[in-house]
N, C-alpha and C positions, 0 to 999 in steps of 0.2 A: 509626861507624854512626850516620847518621841516621835518625831517627824520622819516618814520614810522617804530616802532619797528618791529624787526623781531622775529618770535616766536621762543621759545628756540626749540632747537633740539630734538626729544624725545631720551629716554635713549636707548642706544643700548640692545638688546636684550640678555638675559643671553647665556652664551657659550653653544654650544651643546656638552654632551658628546661624547667622542669619539664613535663611534659603537662597536670597539674592546673590550670597558669596559662592555656593554650588553652584547655581546655575550661570554664574558668569566665568566659572573655568570652561563651560563649554564653547564659548566663543573663542577664548583665547587658545582653546588645543585645536579649535579648529583653524584659526588663523597661523597656528604654527603648523599644521598639515599642509594648507596653502601654500606658506612658504617653501617648506621643504620640498613641495611638488612644482613649484617655479624652478628652486633652484637646479633639481634633477632634469627639468626641461631646457635651462639653459644651459646647462653641460651637457645634454644629448645633442643639442643643438651646435655648440662649439665642436663637438668630436666627429658630428657629421659634416661638418664644414668644412673642417681640416682634416678630415680621415675618409669622407665618404667614397671616393673613389677607390682607395684601396679596400674598403669594407665591402665594397659592390665586387671589386676585381675577385675578393677571395671568396665569395661568395657565389659568383654568378659564371667564373670563367670554367669552362668544360676541362676535366681531368682526361690526361689520353692524349694522344696522337691523332691529328684528323686521319681518316681512312674513307676512302671512295668507296661509295655502296653502302655505307651504313643508314644513308636517308632515304635509301631506295632507288627505284629506276627512276630515268627523267618524266616528266609529265608529257602527255601527250596533247597538245594543245588543239588538234580537231576533234577533240572531246569535250563537251559542254562541262563536265564534271573537274576540269582541269583550270577551271574559271571561278575566280570565287565571284567576280561580277562580269557579265555580259548582257547584251539584247535579248530579250525576250525570256530572260532565265526567271524561275520562278524564286520568289522568296529574295530577290536582288537588293541588298541591304542599301545599295545605291539609289533606291527609290523611293528612300525615306526624305522628308522634308517636316521641319517645324512645323507647329500648329497652326493652320490658317493658311499653308502655302503650298500652292498645288505644283507639281514639275511642270515646267516648261519643255518645249519640243525643239531644241536648237538642232541644226543639223550637221555640227564638225564634231566627228567622233574623238573620244577621249582616249589615249592608252595610260592608264594610272598604274605606277608600280608602287604597291602597299608598302609600308612601313615593316619595321621587325615584331612580328606578333609569336616569335618562337623561345621561349624560356629556358630551354633544356640544359641541364648541367653534364650531361653523361655523354652528349655528340655534340660535334661541331656544326651541323645543318639539322633541319627540321622540317618536315613535310607541312607546309601551311595548310594543307586540306585534313590533317588530324583532328579530331572534332575540338580539343581545347584551344588549340591554336586558331583554328578557324572561327571559332566564336569572339575570341578577341579581334581577330583581323576583321571579321564584320562590324564589330563596334568603332574601330579604325575607320574602316570606309564609310559607315553611317556618318559619322561626325568629322572627316576629312573630303573624302572623293565626293559627297553630294553637293560641296562647293561648285565643284568643275560639272556636274550631270547634267544642267540644264543647257549647256552649250552643244549637246549633242550626246548619242549612245556612247555609256561608257564602257570600256573592257577595264578589268584588274586580273591579273594572273595569278593564279594558285603559283609558288614556286619553292624549293628546296632551300627556304632562310636559313643564312649564317645567323646563328643563335646570338642572342643579348651580350653573352658573355665573350665572342668573338672581339667585337669592338671596345674591350676592357685589359685584353691581353697585352702583357707589356714584358714577360719573359722571352728571349728569343726563340725557343721553341714554340712556345704558345702563339707569337706572333706568326711563325712559319705555317702553323696551323690554321689560324684566321685566315691569311691570305688564300691559301686553298679553299677554306669557305666560303670565302667571297667570290672567288672564281668559278665554283660550282653553280652558287647562287646566280651570276651573273648569266652564266649558261642555259639557265631555265628561261631568265628574263629574255635574253637574246631569241629566242626559238620562239617565246610568245609573243615577242613584238613581230616577227615573221609572219606567225599566222594572223595577228591582227591587219598587217599591211595587205594581205591576202583578201581579207574580208572587205577592203574598201576600194573605192573606185580609184583609177590609176591616177588620177589629177585632184583627187579630193583633198581637203584642207584637214590637217590632224591638229589637235593639241595632246603634249607629251608633258606629262607630270609625275612627281614622285614626292615622298618624304621619307625623313632619315634614311636608313637602307636603300629605300627605293630611289631617292637623289641620288646616291653613291653610284648605284647601277645606270640611272639615268643619264650621269655622267659620263661614263664610257661608252653608252650606246651612242650619244651624239656624236662622240670622238669618232667611233668605231665605223657607225652607219649613216650617220647625216651629214656631218660636215664634210663640205666640199664635194657634196652630192648635190644631182637633182631632187632628191628628196627635200632638202633644206628649204627650197621655196615653198614647199606644201605645209610648214611648220606653223600655225597660227602663234603659238606660244609654247615657252617649256619654264613649268613650274618645278624647280630645282628647290625646293623648301627643306630646311631642316639638315642641310649638309653644307658644311662652310665652303667657299667660292673664293679662291685669290684671284684679285682683280687682274694682277700683273702675272702670277704661274699657271692660273687656269684657263680664266677667260677666254684667253687667244686662241685655245684649242680645241671650245666647243662650237666654232663655227657659227654662233648667233652673238649678237651685241646684247647688250644689256638694256632691257627697256627703260626709256626714258621718259615716257609719259605714256597715261592710259590709252589713247586712241593711235597706238602702235603698234604692228603686227610683224611677225617674223622676229621676236627676239624674247630673252628669258629673266626669269626673274628668282631671286634666292633671299631667304632671310632666317634669322636664328632669334628668337623671340626670348628676353628674360625681363624680369620684374627689377626694381630697384629696390636697395643695392646690388649690382649684377655683380657677379665672381664668376668668370668666364674658362677658369684654369682648366677644367676637364676638357673643354671645346679646343682651346688652345693646344692642351697636350697632342689631342688627335691631329689638330690641323696643321701644327708644326714639325710633324715627326717625319715627313720626307718631303720631296720634290714634288712641286707641282704637274700638270698635265704637261706642260709644256717644259718641263726638265729644268726650271728654274724652281728655287728653294722657295716654299712658303713663308717661312719663319721670319718675322718682321714686317710681312704684308698685309694690307687691310683686306679685309673681306669684302663680297658685293652685299651690300644690304639696299634691297628692295622695299620701299614702303608700299605695303598692300592697301593703304587707302588713300595715296596719290596714285599709284602706277607707275612712279617714276623711282628715283635711287638717291640715298643719301640725305633726305628730306626729312619733314615731321607735319605732323597733324595731330589736331584734338581729337578728344574722345567724341568731341559732336561731329566729326567727318567719318567716324565710323558707324555705316547704317546697321551694323548686330554683329555682338559676339555671341557665338554660341557656347553654352555651359553645361558640358554633359553632366549625365548621372556618374556615379562612381562606377558601375558597369557598362558605359558607353551604349545600353540599350537605349536609351532615351536622352533628349534634349531640350533646352530653352532658348529662343532668341532673345539675348537680353540687348536694348536699345536705349540711348547711344552706348555703343562698346568702348572697348579701352582705345587711348590715346596709342601713337606709334612716333619713335624718335630714332632716325639712326644715329650712331655714335662715328667718328672717325676711324674707329678699328672696325668698324662694319656690325655691330650689334644692334638689332630693334628693341629696343627700350618700350617698356609700354606702362611706364608709372610705378606705383605701389602694386603688390601681386593683387589682383582682382578677387574676391569672393565667389564661391561657387564653381571652384575646381578644387574637387574635395582628394583626388589621390593624382601620381604622379608628376607632381613638381620635383624637379631634379635638383641636385647640389647645386648652390649657388645662384638660386632664384631661377634656374631656368626651366621656362616652360615649353620646352621642346615637344612634348606631347602635343601641344595645344596651340603648335602654329599656325594650322589652317583654321579651327573652331573661334580663336581670338577674331579672325577676321574673315568669318566665313562669309558673310553679306558682301563684303568688298569684292572678295574673291570672286564671288557668283558675278558682281557687277564687273569686275575686271575680264573676264574668260567672254562674257557676251559682247562686251566692248571690242576685245581685240578680235573677235571672230568675225564682227560688222567690219573693222579695218580691213582685215585680210580682205574679204569678199569685196569690198567698195575698191581694193587695188585690182583686182583681179576681175 
């Protein structure tokens, strides 16, 4: 009897890899993606740190030459529509206050020159009453000018602003156009100031203030319209915030001394806010480009650094001395008062350092840890107290 051959058994299937191995790949892949993202962020940060100025300039400096009339006719400051804020105005952005804080009723009128809200790249000046520009401008007034609005009725003019790119111009032709754009903007500010003065009693005290481009125009206004004139005695204080002032090349021409203490009137303040580590090369490029108002060069000179937490100059104060920093929303339509606020320390160079960059400031931080956009909000409650104290000091002296 023969035995039928048995079929050879099939080879066993390859062993299955444990499920844990496959699932282990996912965390590793995630970690690689995170690592790649971190590297990209670091590279972007280095590029922004090294070339932020040139990238901004190439994107924002207007093409073509300055042309008179492109931004339209001058504003008529007899008309309420020519003002971004003024007494009795409906929907005045400077009537806003942080939650739980009611507006006070001071009696010292404030003339506030707003910062740049015009970002056009097709022209060198843009009307700040244009809807998109006016919306940004209202946000700046809401988070900046409100710090001074409790001192008294606040007036802030619309004007044919020099656009943001005009401050980044480096080529000779562009710089000539930028100078013309700044002159045009100043002409509007000067006309608005005349209308503001006409609305005040002849001997009434006033506060003058600006930010960024507004402070640049205020410097010129002080030289041409205030310094050495009877009007100078009426100035409770001048806040030239966010534009560098040379202690030796600019300050002597402004007609007011730097404020040395909070209970002092008839003086001026200025500061430039930076988180640490600070890299002020963008600021210094503009600051050192020419001579100061006195004709002397600014290069190598110290900037005026007023400390809004103390009311003095060149000193330091901890965050516990800050009664409140305003942390705005990204669209500047709302803000929260954070207490205590940031610290403030003046450097010998004239920067105002605020320690590590605070959280709650989601946009607009500039290259080099420059918190320029938040020069007022960082010290909102302190500036509010400062203006009231100086108004009281002026009244006591008169």
